mmCIF file of the N, C-alpha and C atoms, coordinates in Angstrom:
data_MODEL
# 
_entry.id   MODEL 
# 
loop_
_atom_site.group_PDB 
_atom_site.id 
_atom_site.type_symbol 
_atom_site.label_atom_id 
_atom_site.label_alt_id 
_atom_site.label_comp_id 
_atom_site.label_asym_id 
_atom_site.label_entity_id 
_atom_site.label_seq_id 
_atom_site.pdbx_PDB_ins_code 
_atom_site.Cartn_x 
_atom_site.Cartn_y 
_atom_site.Cartn_z 
_atom_site.occupancy 
_atom_site.B_iso_or_equiv 
_atom_site.pdbx_formal_charge 
_atom_site.auth_seq_id 
_atom_site.auth_comp_id 
_atom_site.auth_asym_id 
_atom_site.auth_atom_id 
_atom_site.pdbx_PDB_model_num 
ATOM 1   N N  . MET A 1 1  ? 21.630 -59.830 28.863 1.00 0.00 ? 1  MET A N  1 
ATOM 2   C CA . MET A 1 1  ? 21.393 -61.011 28.850 1.00 0.00 ? 1  MET A CA 1 
ATOM 3   C C  . MET A 1 1  ? 20.592 -61.478 27.818 1.00 0.00 ? 1  MET A C  1 
ATOM 4   N N  . ARG A 1 2  ? 20.230 -62.260 27.143 1.00 0.00 ? 2  ARG A N  1 
ATOM 5   C CA . ARG A 1 2  ? 19.366 -63.046 26.322 1.00 0.00 ? 2  ARG A CA 1 
ATOM 6   C C  . ARG A 1 2  ? 19.326 -64.897 26.240 1.00 0.00 ? 2  ARG A C  1 
ATOM 7   N N  . GLU A 1 3  ? 18.450 -65.325 26.615 1.00 0.00 ? 3  GLU A N  1 
ATOM 8   C CA . GLU A 1 3  ? 18.551 -66.617 26.609 1.00 0.00 ? 3  GLU A CA 1 
ATOM 9   C C  . GLU A 1 3  ? 17.518 -67.163 25.216 1.00 0.00 ? 3  GLU A C  1 
ATOM 10  N N  . LEU A 1 4  ? 18.475 -68.446 25.299 1.00 0.00 ? 4  LEU A N  1 
ATOM 11  C CA . LEU A 1 4  ? 18.583 -68.745 23.308 1.00 0.00 ? 4  LEU A CA 1 
ATOM 12  C C  . LEU A 1 4  ? 18.715 -70.083 23.857 1.00 0.00 ? 4  LEU A C  1 
ATOM 13  N N  . THR A 1 5  ? 18.804 -71.124 22.470 1.00 0.00 ? 5  THR A N  1 
ATOM 14  C CA . THR A 1 5  ? 19.173 -72.609 22.255 1.00 0.00 ? 5  THR A CA 1 
ATOM 15  C C  . THR A 1 5  ? 20.144 -72.474 21.296 1.00 0.00 ? 5  THR A C  1 
ATOM 16  N N  . VAL A 1 6  ? 21.103 -72.987 21.483 1.00 0.00 ? 6  VAL A N  1 
ATOM 17  C CA . VAL A 1 6  ? 22.215 -73.553 20.745 1.00 0.00 ? 6  VAL A CA 1 
ATOM 18  C C  . VAL A 1 6  ? 21.949 -74.944 20.653 1.00 0.00 ? 6  VAL A C  1 
ATOM 19  N N  . GLN A 1 7  ? 21.850 -75.829 19.104 1.00 0.00 ? 7  GLN A N  1 
ATOM 20  C CA . GLN A 1 7  ? 21.771 -77.097 19.036 1.00 0.00 ? 7  GLN A CA 1 
ATOM 21  C C  . GLN A 1 7  ? 20.686 -77.938 19.999 1.00 0.00 ? 7  GLN A C  1 
ATOM 22  N N  . GLY A 1 8  ? 19.788 -77.174 20.672 1.00 0.00 ? 8  GLY A N  1 
ATOM 23  C CA . GLY A 1 8  ? 19.034 -77.663 21.385 1.00 0.00 ? 8  GLY A CA 1 
ATOM 24  C C  . GLY A 1 8  ? 19.331 -77.767 23.253 1.00 0.00 ? 8  GLY A C  1 
ATOM 25  N N  . TYR A 1 9  ? 20.791 -76.846 23.181 1.00 0.00 ? 9  TYR A N  1 
ATOM 26  C CA . TYR A 1 9  ? 21.091 -76.755 24.724 1.00 0.00 ? 9  TYR A CA 1 
ATOM 27  C C  . TYR A 1 9  ? 20.322 -74.980 24.992 1.00 0.00 ? 9  TYR A C  1 
ATOM 28  N N  . PRO A 1 10 ? 20.441 -75.284 26.322 1.00 0.00 ? 10 PRO A N  1 
ATOM 29  C CA . PRO A 1 10 ? 20.240 -73.866 26.725 1.00 0.00 ? 10 PRO A CA 1 
ATOM 30  C C  . PRO A 1 10 ? 21.096 -72.862 27.027 1.00 0.00 ? 10 PRO A C  1 
ATOM 31  N N  . ALA A 1 11 ? 21.096 -72.121 26.505 1.00 0.00 ? 11 ALA A N  1 
ATOM 32  C CA . ALA A 1 11 ? 22.468 -71.041 26.350 1.00 0.00 ? 11 ALA A CA 1 
ATOM 33  C C  . ALA A 1 11 ? 22.144 -69.303 26.580 1.00 0.00 ? 11 ALA A C  1 
ATOM 34  N N  . ILE A 1 12 ? 23.094 -68.934 27.086 1.00 0.00 ? 12 ILE A N  1 
ATOM 35  C CA . ILE A 1 12 ? 22.660 -67.531 26.991 1.00 0.00 ? 12 ILE A CA 1 
ATOM 36  C C  . ILE A 1 12 ? 23.779 -66.451 26.169 1.00 0.00 ? 12 ILE A C  1 
ATOM 37  N N  . SER A 1 13 ? 23.332 -65.413 26.208 1.00 0.00 ? 13 SER A N  1 
ATOM 38  C CA . SER A 1 13 ? 24.225 -64.210 25.125 1.00 0.00 ? 13 SER A CA 1 
ATOM 39  C C  . SER A 1 13 ? 24.574 -63.354 26.007 1.00 0.00 ? 13 SER A C  1 
ATOM 40  N N  . VAL A 1 14 ? 25.363 -62.923 26.206 1.00 0.00 ? 14 VAL A N  1 
ATOM 41  C CA . VAL A 1 14 ? 25.426 -61.436 27.167 1.00 0.00 ? 14 VAL A CA 1 
ATOM 42  C C  . VAL A 1 14 ? 26.472 -60.621 26.061 1.00 0.00 ? 14 VAL A C  1 
ATOM 43  N N  . ILE A 1 15 ? 26.261 -59.301 26.488 1.00 0.00 ? 15 ILE A N  1 
ATOM 44  C CA . ILE A 1 15 ? 26.911 -58.307 25.833 1.00 0.00 ? 15 ILE A CA 1 
ATOM 45  C C  . ILE A 1 15 ? 28.078 -57.423 27.223 1.00 0.00 ? 15 ILE A C  1 
ATOM 46  N N  . VAL A 1 16 ? 28.981 -56.990 27.133 1.00 0.00 ? 16 VAL A N  1 
ATOM 47  C CA . VAL A 1 16 ? 29.290 -56.326 28.009 1.00 0.00 ? 16 VAL A CA 1 
ATOM 48  C C  . VAL A 1 16 ? 29.945 -55.303 27.533 1.00 0.00 ? 16 VAL A C  1 
ATOM 49  N N  . LEU A 1 17 ? 29.576 -53.892 27.758 1.00 0.00 ? 17 LEU A N  1 
ATOM 50  C CA . LEU A 1 17 ? 30.177 -52.369 27.270 1.00 0.00 ? 17 LEU A CA 1 
ATOM 51  C C  . LEU A 1 17 ? 30.962 -52.106 28.335 1.00 0.00 ? 17 LEU A C  1 
ATOM 52  N N  . SER A 1 18 ? 32.088 -51.326 27.575 1.00 0.00 ? 18 SER A N  1 
ATOM 53  C CA . SER A 1 18 ? 33.378 -51.268 29.034 1.00 0.00 ? 18 SER A CA 1 
ATOM 54  C C  . SER A 1 18 ? 34.157 -49.998 28.082 1.00 0.00 ? 18 SER A C  1 
ATOM 55  N N  . PRO A 1 19 ? 34.519 -48.292 28.830 1.00 0.00 ? 19 PRO A N  1 
ATOM 56  C CA . PRO A 1 19 ? 35.103 -47.627 28.175 1.00 0.00 ? 19 PRO A CA 1 
ATOM 57  C C  . PRO A 1 19 ? 36.102 -48.227 26.818 1.00 0.00 ? 19 PRO A C  1 
ATOM 58  N N  . GLU A 1 20 ? 37.372 -49.099 27.018 1.00 0.00 ? 20 GLU A N  1 
ATOM 59  C CA . GLU A 1 20 ? 37.834 -49.845 26.449 1.00 0.00 ? 20 GLU A CA 1 
ATOM 60  C C  . GLU A 1 20 ? 37.600 -50.449 24.994 1.00 0.00 ? 20 GLU A C  1 
ATOM 61  N N  . SER A 1 21 ? 36.203 -51.640 25.279 1.00 0.00 ? 21 SER A N  1 
ATOM 62  C CA . SER A 1 21 ? 36.310 -52.331 24.488 1.00 0.00 ? 21 SER A CA 1 
ATOM 63  C C  . SER A 1 21 ? 34.267 -53.258 24.982 1.00 0.00 ? 21 SER A C  1 
ATOM 64  N N  . ILE A 1 22 ? 34.229 -53.663 23.892 1.00 0.00 ? 22 ILE A N  1 
ATOM 65  C CA . ILE A 1 22 ? 32.772 -54.069 24.422 1.00 0.00 ? 22 ILE A CA 1 
ATOM 66  C C  . ILE A 1 22 ? 32.646 -55.658 23.575 1.00 0.00 ? 22 ILE A C  1 
ATOM 67  N N  . VAL A 1 23 ? 32.833 -56.694 24.842 1.00 0.00 ? 23 VAL A N  1 
ATOM 68  C CA . VAL A 1 23 ? 32.717 -58.315 24.861 1.00 0.00 ? 23 VAL A CA 1 
ATOM 69  C C  . VAL A 1 23 ? 31.659 -58.475 24.417 1.00 0.00 ? 23 VAL A C  1 
ATOM 70  N N  . TYR A 1 24 ? 31.282 -59.901 23.666 1.00 0.00 ? 24 TYR A N  1 
ATOM 71  C CA . TYR A 1 24 ? 29.882 -60.746 23.215 1.00 0.00 ? 24 TYR A CA 1 
ATOM 72  C C  . TYR A 1 24 ? 30.828 -62.160 24.163 1.00 0.00 ? 24 TYR A C  1 
ATOM 73  N N  . HIS A 1 25 ? 29.255 -62.263 24.386 1.00 0.00 ? 25 HIS A N  1 
ATOM 74  C CA . HIS A 1 25 ? 29.863 -63.722 25.684 1.00 0.00 ? 25 HIS A CA 1 
ATOM 75  C C  . HIS A 1 25 ? 28.939 -64.543 25.061 1.00 0.00 ? 25 HIS A C  1 
ATOM 76  N N  . ARG A 1 26 ? 29.471 -65.931 24.694 1.00 0.00 ? 26 ARG A N  1 
ATOM 77  C CA . ARG A 1 26 ? 27.947 -67.184 24.701 1.00 0.00 ? 26 ARG A CA 1 
ATOM 78  C C  . ARG A 1 26 ? 28.324 -68.090 25.564 1.00 0.00 ? 26 ARG A C  1 
ATOM 79  N N  . VAL A 1 27 ? 27.539 -68.608 26.342 1.00 0.00 ? 27 VAL A N  1 
ATOM 80  C CA . VAL A 1 27 ? 27.963 -69.648 27.841 1.00 0.00 ? 27 VAL A CA 1 
ATOM 81  C C  . VAL A 1 27 ? 26.472 -70.773 27.071 1.00 0.00 ? 27 VAL A C  1 
ATOM 82  N N  . ILE A 1 28 ? 26.951 -71.696 26.824 1.00 0.00 ? 28 ILE A N  1 
ATOM 83  C CA . ILE A 1 28 ? 26.743 -73.155 26.834 1.00 0.00 ? 28 ILE A CA 1 
ATOM 84  C C  . ILE A 1 28 ? 26.711 -74.320 27.731 1.00 0.00 ? 28 ILE A C  1 
ATOM 85  N N  . ARG A 1 29 ? 25.531 -74.343 27.791 1.00 0.00 ? 29 ARG A N  1 
ATOM 86  C CA . ARG A 1 29 ? 25.111 -75.696 28.703 1.00 0.00 ? 29 ARG A CA 1 
ATOM 87  C C  . ARG A 1 29 ? 24.672 -77.204 27.960 1.00 0.00 ? 29 ARG A C  1 
ATOM 88  N N  . ALA A 1 30 ? 25.819 -78.029 28.167 1.00 0.00 ? 30 ALA A N  1 
ATOM 89  C CA . ALA A 1 30 ? 25.233 -79.237 27.420 1.00 0.00 ? 30 ALA A CA 1 
ATOM 90  C C  . ALA A 1 30 ? 25.330 -80.162 28.775 1.00 0.00 ? 30 ALA A C  1 
ATOM 91  N N  . GLY A 1 31 ? 24.279 -80.769 29.261 1.00 0.00 ? 31 GLY A N  1 
ATOM 92  C CA . GLY A 1 31 ? 24.392 -81.221 30.736 1.00 0.00 ? 31 GLY A CA 1 
ATOM 93  C C  . GLY A 1 31 ? 25.348 -81.046 31.165 1.00 0.00 ? 31 GLY A C  1 
ATOM 94  N N  . PRO A 1 32 ? 26.284 -81.824 31.795 1.00 0.00 ? 32 PRO A N  1 
ATOM 95  C CA . PRO A 1 32 ? 27.644 -80.828 32.725 1.00 0.00 ? 32 PRO A CA 1 
ATOM 96  C C  . PRO A 1 32 ? 28.418 -80.518 32.476 1.00 0.00 ? 32 PRO A C  1 
ATOM 97  N N  . ARG A 1 33 ? 28.452 -80.372 30.757 1.00 0.00 ? 33 ARG A N  1 
ATOM 98  C CA . ARG A 1 33 ? 29.588 -79.204 30.076 1.00 0.00 ? 33 ARG A CA 1 
ATOM 99  C C  . ARG A 1 33 ? 29.094 -77.864 29.968 1.00 0.00 ? 33 ARG A C  1 
ATOM 100 N N  . ILE A 1 34 ? 30.123 -77.287 29.927 1.00 0.00 ? 34 ILE A N  1 
ATOM 101 C CA . ILE A 1 34 ? 29.644 -75.441 30.052 1.00 0.00 ? 34 ILE A CA 1 
ATOM 102 C C  . ILE A 1 34 ? 30.785 -75.168 28.565 1.00 0.00 ? 34 ILE A C  1 
ATOM 103 N N  . TYR A 1 35 ? 30.150 -74.390 27.894 1.00 0.00 ? 35 TYR A N  1 
ATOM 104 C CA . TYR A 1 35 ? 31.141 -74.478 26.572 1.00 0.00 ? 35 TYR A CA 1 
ATOM 105 C C  . TYR A 1 35 ? 30.980 -72.494 26.729 1.00 0.00 ? 35 TYR A C  1 
ATOM 106 N N  . CYS A 1 36 ? 31.953 -72.217 26.766 1.00 0.00 ? 36 CYS A N  1 
ATOM 107 C CA . CYS A 1 36 ? 32.417 -70.468 26.785 1.00 0.00 ? 36 CYS A CA 1 
ATOM 108 C C  . CYS A 1 36 ? 32.663 -69.903 25.190 1.00 0.00 ? 36 CYS A C  1 
ATOM 109 N N  . LEU A 1 37 ? 32.238 -68.771 24.671 1.00 0.00 ? 37 LEU A N  1 
ATOM 110 C CA . LEU A 1 37 ? 32.478 -68.364 23.414 1.00 0.00 ? 37 LEU A CA 1 
ATOM 111 C C  . LEU A 1 37 ? 32.480 -67.037 23.868 1.00 0.00 ? 37 LEU A C  1 
ATOM 112 N N  . TRP A 1 38 ? 33.851 -66.548 23.270 1.00 0.00 ? 38 TRP A N  1 
ATOM 113 C CA . TRP A 1 38 ? 34.405 -65.060 23.734 1.00 0.00 ? 38 TRP A CA 1 
ATOM 114 C C  . TRP A 1 38 ? 34.347 -63.981 22.460 1.00 0.00 ? 38 TRP A C  1 
ATOM 115 N N  . VAL A 1 39 ? 34.155 -62.949 22.090 1.00 0.00 ? 39 VAL A N  1 
ATOM 116 C CA . VAL A 1 39 ? 34.684 -62.094 21.054 1.00 0.00 ? 39 VAL A CA 1 
ATOM 117 C C  . VAL A 1 39 ? 34.846 -60.724 21.679 1.00 0.00 ? 39 VAL A C  1 
ATOM 118 N N  . VAL A 1 40 ? 36.341 -59.915 21.813 1.00 0.00 ? 40 VAL A N  1 
ATOM 119 C CA . VAL A 1 40 ? 36.239 -58.702 22.088 1.00 0.00 ? 40 VAL A CA 1 
ATOM 120 C C  . VAL A 1 40 ? 36.198 -57.903 20.560 1.00 0.00 ? 40 VAL A C  1 
ATOM 121 N N  . ASP A 1 41 ? 35.540 -56.351 20.661 1.00 0.00 ? 41 ASP A N  1 
ATOM 122 C CA . ASP A 1 41 ? 36.040 -55.683 20.373 1.00 0.00 ? 41 ASP A CA 1 
ATOM 123 C C  . ASP A 1 41 ? 36.376 -54.037 20.344 1.00 0.00 ? 41 ASP A C  1 
ATOM 124 N N  . THR A 1 42 ? 37.810 -54.321 20.779 1.00 0.00 ? 42 THR A N  1 
ATOM 125 C CA . THR A 1 42 ? 38.224 -53.001 21.098 1.00 0.00 ? 42 THR A CA 1 
ATOM 126 C C  . THR A 1 42 ? 38.193 -51.486 20.159 1.00 0.00 ? 42 THR A C  1 
ATOM 127 N N  . SER A 1 43 ? 37.805 -51.907 18.803 1.00 0.00 ? 43 SER A N  1 
ATOM 128 C CA . SER A 1 43 ? 37.009 -50.473 18.136 1.00 0.00 ? 43 SER A CA 1 
ATOM 129 C C  . SER A 1 43 ? 35.881 -50.296 18.466 1.00 0.00 ? 43 SER A C  1 
ATOM 130 N N  . ARG A 1 44 ? 35.390 -50.988 19.721 1.00 0.00 ? 44 ARG A N  1 
ATOM 131 C CA . ARG A 1 44 ? 33.885 -50.462 19.500 1.00 0.00 ? 44 ARG A CA 1 
ATOM 132 C C  . ARG A 1 44 ? 32.997 -50.445 18.230 1.00 0.00 ? 44 ARG A C  1 
ATOM 133 N N  . THR A 1 45 ? 32.937 -50.264 17.645 1.00 0.00 ? 45 THR A N  1 
ATOM 134 C CA . THR A 1 45 ? 32.430 -49.284 16.006 1.00 0.00 ? 45 THR A CA 1 
ATOM 135 C C  . THR A 1 45 ? 31.648 -50.882 15.644 1.00 0.00 ? 45 THR A C  1 
ATOM 136 N N  . PHE A 1 46 ? 31.882 -52.789 15.462 1.00 0.00 ? 46 PHE A N  1 
ATOM 137 C CA . PHE A 1 46 ? 30.867 -53.401 14.972 1.00 0.00 ? 46 PHE A CA 1 
ATOM 138 C C  . PHE A 1 46 ? 29.937 -54.021 15.647 1.00 0.00 ? 46 PHE A C  1 
ATOM 139 N N  . VAL A 1 47 ? 29.014 -54.689 14.928 1.00 0.00 ? 47 VAL A N  1 
ATOM 140 C CA . VAL A 1 47 ? 27.757 -55.628 15.399 1.00 0.00 ? 47 VAL A CA 1 
ATOM 141 C C  . VAL A 1 47 ? 27.647 -56.855 14.757 1.00 0.00 ? 47 VAL A C  1 
ATOM 142 N N  . PRO A 1 48 ? 27.756 -57.690 16.153 1.00 0.00 ? 48 PRO A N  1 
ATOM 143 C CA . PRO A 1 48 ? 27.911 -58.730 16.070 1.00 0.00 ? 48 PRO A CA 1 
ATOM 144 C C  . PRO A 1 48 ? 27.262 -59.556 15.252 1.00 0.00 ? 48 PRO A C  1 
ATOM 145 N N  . GLU A 1 49 ? 25.571 -59.191 14.917 1.00 0.00 ? 49 GLU A N  1 
ATOM 146 C CA . GLU A 1 49 ? 25.023 -59.780 13.928 1.00 0.00 ? 49 GLU A CA 1 
ATOM 147 C C  . GLU A 1 49 ? 25.534 -59.566 12.385 1.00 0.00 ? 49 GLU A C  1 
ATOM 148 N N  . GLN A 1 50 ? 26.165 -58.505 12.259 1.00 0.00 ? 50 GLN A N  1 
ATOM 149 C CA . GLN A 1 50 ? 26.716 -58.080 10.649 1.00 0.00 ? 50 GLN A CA 1 
ATOM 150 C C  . GLN A 1 50 ? 28.642 -58.240 10.688 1.00 0.00 ? 50 GLN A C  1 
ATOM 151 N N  . THR A 1 51 ? 28.855 -59.151 11.040 1.00 0.00 ? 51 THR A N  1 
ATOM 152 C CA . THR A 1 51 ? 30.353 -59.215 11.214 1.00 0.00 ? 51 THR A CA 1 
ATOM 153 C C  . THR A 1 51 ? 30.574 -60.519 11.110 1.00 0.00 ? 51 THR A C  1 
ATOM 154 N N  . ASN A 1 52 ? 32.029 -60.565 11.185 1.00 0.00 ? 52 ASN A N  1 
ATOM 155 C CA . ASN A 1 52 ? 32.418 -62.647 11.469 1.00 0.00 ? 52 ASN A CA 1 
ATOM 156 C C  . ASN A 1 52 ? 32.128 -63.224 13.258 1.00 0.00 ? 52 ASN A C  1 
ATOM 157 N N  . ALA A 1 53 ? 31.726 -61.843 13.807 1.00 0.00 ? 53 ALA A N  1 
ATOM 158 C CA . ALA A 1 53 ? 31.323 -62.289 15.004 1.00 0.00 ? 53 ALA A CA 1 
ATOM 159 C C  . ALA A 1 53 ? 30.221 -63.363 14.834 1.00 0.00 ? 53 ALA A C  1 
ATOM 160 N N  . LYS A 1 54 ? 28.963 -63.117 14.259 1.00 0.00 ? 54 LYS A N  1 
ATOM 161 C CA . LYS A 1 54 ? 27.870 -64.196 14.143 1.00 0.00 ? 54 LYS A CA 1 
ATOM 162 C C  . LYS A 1 54 ? 27.980 -65.465 13.290 1.00 0.00 ? 54 LYS A C  1 
ATOM 163 N N  . GLN A 1 55 ? 28.957 -65.479 12.070 1.00 0.00 ? 55 GLN A N  1 
ATOM 164 C CA . GLN A 1 55 ? 29.752 -66.796 11.747 1.00 0.00 ? 55 GLN A CA 1 
ATOM 165 C C  . GLN A 1 55 ? 30.452 -67.790 12.585 1.00 0.00 ? 55 GLN A C  1 
ATOM 166 N N  . PHE A 1 56 ? 31.317 -66.631 13.925 1.00 0.00 ? 56 PHE A N  1 
ATOM 167 C CA . PHE A 1 56 ? 32.210 -67.953 15.234 1.00 0.00 ? 56 PHE A CA 1 
ATOM 168 C C  . PHE A 1 56 ? 31.103 -68.168 15.624 1.00 0.00 ? 56 PHE A C  1 
ATOM 169 N N  . PHE A 1 57 ? 30.076 -67.540 16.200 1.00 0.00 ? 57 PHE A N  1 
ATOM 170 C CA . PHE A 1 57 ? 29.133 -68.132 17.301 1.00 0.00 ? 57 PHE A CA 1 
ATOM 171 C C  . PHE A 1 57 ? 28.225 -68.947 16.664 1.00 0.00 ? 57 PHE A C  1 
ATOM 172 N N  . ASP A 1 58 ? 27.678 -68.885 15.302 1.00 0.00 ? 58 ASP A N  1 
ATOM 173 C CA . ASP A 1 58 ? 26.665 -69.536 14.589 1.00 0.00 ? 58 ASP A CA 1 
ATOM 174 C C  . ASP A 1 58 ? 27.849 -71.226 14.069 1.00 0.00 ? 58 ASP A C  1 
ATOM 175 N N  . SER A 1 59 ? 29.115 -71.610 13.809 1.00 0.00 ? 59 SER A N  1 
ATOM 176 C CA . SER A 1 59 ? 30.057 -72.380 13.308 1.00 0.00 ? 59 SER A CA 1 
ATOM 177 C C  . SER A 1 59 ? 30.305 -73.251 15.111 1.00 0.00 ? 59 SER A C  1 
ATOM 178 N N  . PHE A 1 60 ? 30.565 -72.733 15.970 1.00 0.00 ? 60 PHE A N  1 
ATOM 179 C CA . PHE A 1 60 ? 30.345 -73.827 17.148 1.00 0.00 ? 60 PHE A CA 1 
ATOM 180 C C  . PHE A 1 60 ? 29.205 -75.486 16.973 1.00 0.00 ? 60 PHE A C  1 
ATOM 181 N N  . SER A 1 61 ? 29.790 -76.144 17.186 1.00 0.00 ? 61 SER A N  1 
ATOM 182 C CA . SER A 1 61 ? 29.231 -76.947 17.124 1.00 0.00 ? 61 SER A CA 1 
ATOM 183 C C  . SER A 1 61 ? 29.315 -78.470 17.742 1.00 0.00 ? 61 SER A C  1 
ATOM 184 N N  . LEU A 1 62 ? 27.919 -78.740 18.557 1.00 0.00 ? 62 LEU A N  1 
ATOM 185 C CA . LEU A 1 62 ? 28.589 -79.618 19.587 1.00 0.00 ? 62 LEU A CA 1 
ATOM 186 C C  . LEU A 1 62 ? 28.126 -80.960 19.094 1.00 0.00 ? 62 LEU A C  1 
ATOM 187 N N  . HIS A 1 63 ? 29.392 -82.592 19.024 1.00 0.00 ? 63 HIS A N  1 
ATOM 188 C CA . HIS A 1 63 ? 28.945 -83.635 18.992 1.00 0.00 ? 63 HIS A CA 1 
ATOM 189 C C  . HIS A 1 63 ? 29.019 -84.519 19.966 1.00 0.00 ? 63 HIS A C  1 
ATOM 190 N N  . LYS A 1 64 ? 27.916 -85.614 20.412 1.00 0.00 ? 64 LYS A N  1 
ATOM 191 C CA . LYS A 1 64 ? 27.749 -86.199 21.290 1.00 0.00 ? 64 LYS A CA 1 
ATOM 192 C C  . LYS A 1 64 ? 29.019 -87.651 21.831 1.00 0.00 ? 64 LYS A C  1 
ATOM 193 N N  . SER A 1 65 ? 29.200 -87.761 22.629 1.00 0.00 ? 65 SER A N  1 
ATOM 194 C CA . SER A 1 65 ? 30.549 -88.320 22.984 1.00 0.00 ? 65 SER A CA 1 
ATOM 195 C C  . SER A 1 65 ? 30.410 -90.039 23.256 1.00 0.00 ? 65 SER A C  1 
ATOM 196 N N  . ASP A 1 66 ? 31.338 -90.642 22.948 1.00 0.00 ? 66 ASP A N  1 
ATOM 197 C CA . ASP A 1 66 ? 30.841 -91.957 23.293 1.00 0.00 ? 66 ASP A CA 1 
ATOM 198 C C  . ASP A 1 66 ? 30.982 -92.312 25.283 1.00 0.00 ? 66 ASP A C  1 
ATOM 199 N N  . ASP A 1 67 ? 31.139 -91.014 25.907 1.00 0.00 ? 67 ASP A N  1 
ATOM 200 C CA . ASP A 1 67 ? 31.055 -91.305 27.533 1.00 0.00 ? 67 ASP A CA 1 
ATOM 201 C C  . ASP A 1 67 ? 30.417 -91.677 28.305 1.00 0.00 ? 67 ASP A C  1 
# 
């Protein structure tokens, strides 16, 4: 587990290894809201920082609501 900040909000990144797959999970807490992003690699061969998984995580964008 790695703690980080995403667009100023606290977040954690978790990598889970199993015999069948590798799961990359990012959880972002923005005030009372929780966002979860998942990437599942069933080939168990790629590194998320070197593939589209990093682009997927980096593309997540938070916008302030009028609520």
